[in-house]
C-alpha positions as semicolon CSV with decimal commas, in nm:
position;residue;x (nm);y (nm);z (nm)
1;M;-1,317;-1,634;1,404
2;A;-1,069;-1,462;1,284
3;K;-1,128;-1,147;1,056
4;K;-0,990;-1,096;0,710
5;L;-0,730;-0,851;0,616
6;R;-0,829;-0,561;0,499
7;V;-0,612;-0,403;0,168
8;L;-0,649;-0,038;0,002
9;V;-0,424;-0,083;-0,327
10;A;-0,378;0,274;-0,443
11;K;-0,248;0,433;-0,716
12;P;-0,125;0,790;-0,627
13;G;-0,012;1,074;-0,816
14;L;0,017;1,113;-1,207
15;D;0,181;0,759;-1,299
16;G;-0,116;0,576;-1,512
17;H;0,052;0,212;-1,492
18;D;-0,142;0,007;-1,300
19;R;-0,064;-0,329;-1,444
20;G;0,117;-0,372;-1,121
21;A;-0,102;-0,250;-0,952
22;K;-0,412;-0,447;-1,064
23;V;-0,231;-0,742;-1,063
24;V;-0,051;-0,706;-0,702
25;A;-0,478;-0,671;-0,586
26;R;-0,577;-1,025;-0,806
27;A;-0,257;-1,133;-0,643
28;L;-0,366;-1,006;-0,255
29;R;-0,767;-1,163;-0,332
30;D;-0,604;-1,518;-0,429
31;A;-0,425;-1,564;-0,133
32;G;-0,825;-1,505;0,034
33;F;-0,765;-1,074;0,174
34;E;-1,052;-0,844;0,062
35;V;-0,902;-0,622;-0,124
36;I;-1,065;-0,294;-0,235
37;Y;-0,875;-0,161;-0,586
38;T;-0,837;0,294;-0,633
39;G;-0,823;0,318;-0,958
40;L;-0,511;0,527;-1,138
41;H;-0,433;0,935;-1,072
42;Q;-0,556;0,901;-0,700
43;T;-0,450;1,213;-0,460
44;P;-0,314;1,118;-0,066
45;E;-0,542;1,252;0,019
46;M;-0,878;1,070;-0,168
47;I;-0,642;0,721;-0,036
48;A;-0,690;0,808;0,354
49;E;-1,025;0,924;0,341
50;A;-1,082;0,595;0,165
51;A;-0,867;0,386;0,324
52;L;-1,075;0,472;0,693
53;Q;-1,442;0,460;0,479
54;E;-1,267;0,147;0,363
55;D;-1,208;0,003;0,677
56;V;-0,860;-0,063;0,652
57;D;-0,605;-0,289;0,758
58;A;-0,318;-0,190;0,502
59;V;-0,254;0,081;0,190
60;G;-0,058;-0,025;-0,045
61;L;0,042;0,210;-0,287
62;S;0,231;0,172;-0,661
63;V;0,514;0,434;-0,779
64;L;0,665;0,463;-1,125
65;S;0,661;0,861;-1,095
66;G;0,960;0,900;-0,887
67;A;0,703;1,097;-0,677
68;H;0,722;0,827;-0,406
69;M;0,891;1,087;-0,149
70;T;0,597;1,229;-0,172
71;L;0,397;1,007;-0,202
72;F;0,406;0,825;0,052
73;P;0,508;1,019;0,340
74;E;0,197;1,286;0,285
75;T;-0,020;0,931;0,283
76;M;0,158;0,826;0,603
77;R;0,076;1,195;0,778
78;L;-0,283;1,228;0,677
79;L;-0,362;0,917;0,798
80;K;-0,214;1,005;1,098
81;E;-0,371;1,351;1,130
82;K;-0,720;1,162;1,092
83;G;-0,604;0,926;1,405
84;A;-0,538;0,630;1,171
85;A;-0,198;0,601;1,231
86;D;-0,251;0,233;1,305
87;I;-0,310;0,185;0,948
88;M;-0,004;0,006;0,726
89;V;0,149;0,176;0,422
90;F;0,348;-0,030;0,221
91;G;0,395;-0,064;-0,148
92;G;0,666;-0,056;-0,494
93;G;0,715;0,038;-0,775
94;I;1,050;0,200;-0,910
95;I;1,201;0,273;-0,554
96;P;1,564;0,361;-0,497
97;R;1,766;0,232;-0,205
98;E;1,884;0,452;-0,075
99;D;1,486;0,636;-0,055
100;M;1,393;0,314;0,051
101;E;1,542;0,346;0,339
102;E;1,441;0,688;0,467
103;L;1,062;0,572;0,395
104;Y;1,191;0,303;0,653
105;K;1,297;0,551;0,842
106;Q;0,944;0,772;0,809
107;G;0,707;0,441;0,949
108;C;0,654;0,285;0,628
109;G;0,599;-0,052;0,561
110;R;0,840;-0,249;0,362
111;L;0,898;-0,117;-0,024
112;F;0,896;-0,390;-0,289
113;G;1,042;-0,364;-0,655
114;P;1,032;-0,436;-0,990
115;G;0,998;-0,838;-1,103
116;T;0,904;-0,925;-0,687
117;P;0,644;-1,251;-0,668
118;T;0,353;-1,205;-0,534
119;G;0,434;-1,443;-0,266
120;D;0,664;-1,206;-0,133
121;I;0,416;-0,964;-0,067
122;V;0,107;-1,190;0,076
123;A;0,410;-1,349;0,265
124;Y;0,532;-0,973;0,385
125;L;0,100;-0,922;0,455
126;K;0,063;-1,238;0,687
127;E;0,372;-1,190;0,877
128;K;0,241;-0,857;0,961
129;F;-0,035;-0,931;1,053
130;P;-0,121;-1,283;1,172
131;D;-0,454;-1,262;1,336
132;R;-0,631;-1,179;0,985
133;I;-0,650;-1,487;0,662
Protein backbone atom coordinates (compact mmCIF):
# COMPACT_ATOMS: atom_id res chain seq x y z
CA MET A 1 0.00 0.00 0.00
CA ALA A 2 1.26 3.48 -0.85
CA LYS A 3 2.48 5.66 1.98
CA LYS A 4 0.71 8.98 2.59
CA LEU A 5 2.58 12.10 1.56
CA ARG A 6 3.82 13.96 4.65
CA VAL A 7 4.10 17.74 4.34
CA LEU A 8 5.36 20.24 6.89
CA VAL A 9 3.79 23.69 6.46
CA ALA A 10 5.77 26.47 8.15
CA LYS A 11 5.68 30.24 8.63
CA PRO A 12 9.32 31.34 8.90
CA GLY A 13 10.46 34.74 10.05
CA LEU A 14 8.66 37.59 11.71
CA ASP A 15 5.59 37.67 9.47
CA GLY A 16 2.47 37.19 11.58
CA HIS A 17 -0.03 36.59 8.77
CA ASP A 18 -0.79 32.88 8.72
CA ARG A 19 -4.25 32.63 7.18
CA GLY A 20 -2.87 31.49 3.80
CA ALA A 21 -0.63 28.87 5.40
CA LYS A 22 -3.59 27.51 7.37
CA VAL A 23 -5.77 27.42 4.25
CA VAL A 24 -3.06 25.49 2.37
CA ALA A 25 -2.54 23.12 5.31
CA ARG A 26 -6.26 22.38 5.42
CA ALA A 27 -6.45 21.84 1.65
CA LEU A 28 -3.54 19.41 1.76
CA ARG A 29 -5.15 17.57 4.69
CA ASP A 30 -8.47 17.44 2.80
CA ALA A 31 -6.59 15.96 -0.19
CA GLY A 32 -5.48 13.07 2.05
CA PHE A 33 -1.94 14.19 2.86
CA GLU A 34 -0.53 14.08 6.38
CA VAL A 35 0.16 17.69 7.35
CA ILE A 36 2.17 19.12 10.19
CA TYR A 37 1.71 22.87 10.75
CA THR A 38 4.48 24.45 12.83
CA GLY A 39 2.85 27.80 13.57
CA LEU A 40 4.23 31.32 13.39
CA HIS A 41 7.74 32.71 13.79
CA GLN A 42 9.76 29.62 12.93
CA THR A 43 13.47 29.84 12.17
CA PRO A 44 14.99 27.84 9.32
CA GLU A 45 16.76 25.77 12.01
CA MET A 46 13.45 24.96 13.71
CA ILE A 47 11.84 24.08 10.38
CA ALA A 48 14.68 21.78 9.29
CA GLU A 49 14.69 20.03 12.66
CA ALA A 50 10.91 19.56 12.61
CA ALA A 51 11.10 18.21 9.05
CA LEU A 52 13.62 15.60 10.17
CA GLN A 53 11.74 14.68 13.34
CA GLU A 54 8.45 14.35 11.47
CA ASP A 55 10.03 12.40 8.57
CA VAL A 56 8.32 14.56 5.95
CA ASP A 57 8.59 14.36 2.19
CA ALA A 58 8.18 18.09 1.59
CA VAL A 59 8.30 21.42 3.40
CA GLY A 60 5.99 24.24 2.36
CA LEU A 61 7.08 27.70 3.44
CA SER A 62 4.74 30.70 3.49
CA VAL A 63 6.68 33.96 3.29
CA LEU A 64 4.99 37.34 3.08
CA SER A 65 7.70 39.37 4.82
CA GLY A 66 10.06 39.91 1.89
CA ALA A 67 12.73 37.68 3.44
CA HIS A 68 12.20 34.84 0.94
CA MET A 69 15.72 35.14 -0.53
CA THR A 70 17.12 34.32 2.91
CA LEU A 71 14.53 31.94 4.36
CA PHE A 72 14.13 29.52 1.44
CA PRO A 73 17.88 29.07 0.73
CA GLU A 74 18.74 28.76 4.43
CA THR A 75 16.06 26.11 5.00
CA MET A 76 17.29 24.15 1.95
CA ARG A 77 20.92 24.49 3.10
CA LEU A 78 20.13 23.19 6.58
CA LEU A 79 18.19 20.23 5.23
CA LYS A 80 21.10 19.35 2.95
CA GLU A 81 23.58 19.81 5.81
CA LYS A 82 21.52 17.40 7.94
CA GLY A 83 21.49 14.76 5.20
CA ALA A 84 17.93 15.47 4.09
CA ALA A 85 18.46 17.09 0.69
CA ASP A 86 15.72 14.78 -0.63
CA ILE A 87 13.07 16.75 1.29
CA MET A 88 11.58 19.10 -1.27
CA VAL A 89 11.08 22.73 -0.24
CA PHE A 90 8.26 24.58 -1.99
CA GLY A 91 6.08 27.46 -0.94
CA GLY A 92 4.46 30.72 -1.64
CA GLY A 93 3.85 34.28 -0.69
CA ILE A 94 4.71 37.67 -2.08
CA ILE A 95 7.71 36.71 -4.22
CA PRO A 96 8.70 38.67 -7.34
CA ARG A 97 9.08 36.63 -10.54
CA GLU A 98 12.84 37.30 -10.78
CA ASP A 99 13.33 36.06 -7.22
CA MET A 100 11.28 32.96 -8.02
CA GLU A 101 13.59 32.24 -10.93
CA GLU A 102 16.66 32.56 -8.69
CA LEU A 103 15.15 30.29 -6.05
CA TYR A 104 14.35 27.71 -8.73
CA LYS A 105 18.00 27.81 -9.82
CA GLN A 106 18.96 27.09 -6.22
CA GLY A 107 16.80 23.96 -6.19
CA CYS A 108 13.57 25.21 -4.68
CA GLY A 109 10.34 23.51 -5.70
CA ARG A 110 7.45 25.45 -7.17
CA LEU A 111 6.46 28.78 -5.65
CA PHE A 112 2.83 29.89 -5.61
CA GLY A 113 1.64 33.48 -5.51
CA PRO A 114 -1.38 35.03 -3.81
CA GLY A 115 -4.71 33.79 -5.11
CA THR A 116 -3.39 30.46 -6.37
CA PRO A 117 -6.16 27.85 -6.17
CA THR A 118 -5.28 25.28 -3.52
CA GLY A 119 -6.07 22.58 -6.07
CA ASP A 120 -3.00 23.71 -8.04
CA ILE A 121 -0.80 23.07 -5.00
CA VAL A 122 -2.36 19.65 -4.42
CA ALA A 123 -1.92 18.74 -8.11
CA TYR A 124 1.73 19.84 -8.02
CA LEU A 125 2.50 17.67 -5.01
CA LYS A 126 0.69 14.67 -6.50
CA GLU A 127 2.73 15.14 -9.69
CA LYS A 128 6.02 15.37 -7.74
CA PHE A 129 5.21 12.39 -5.51
CA PRO A 130 3.22 9.98 -7.70
CA ASP A 131 4.03 7.04 -5.43
CA ARG A 132 2.25 8.67 -2.48
CA ILE A 133 -1.43 9.09 -1.73
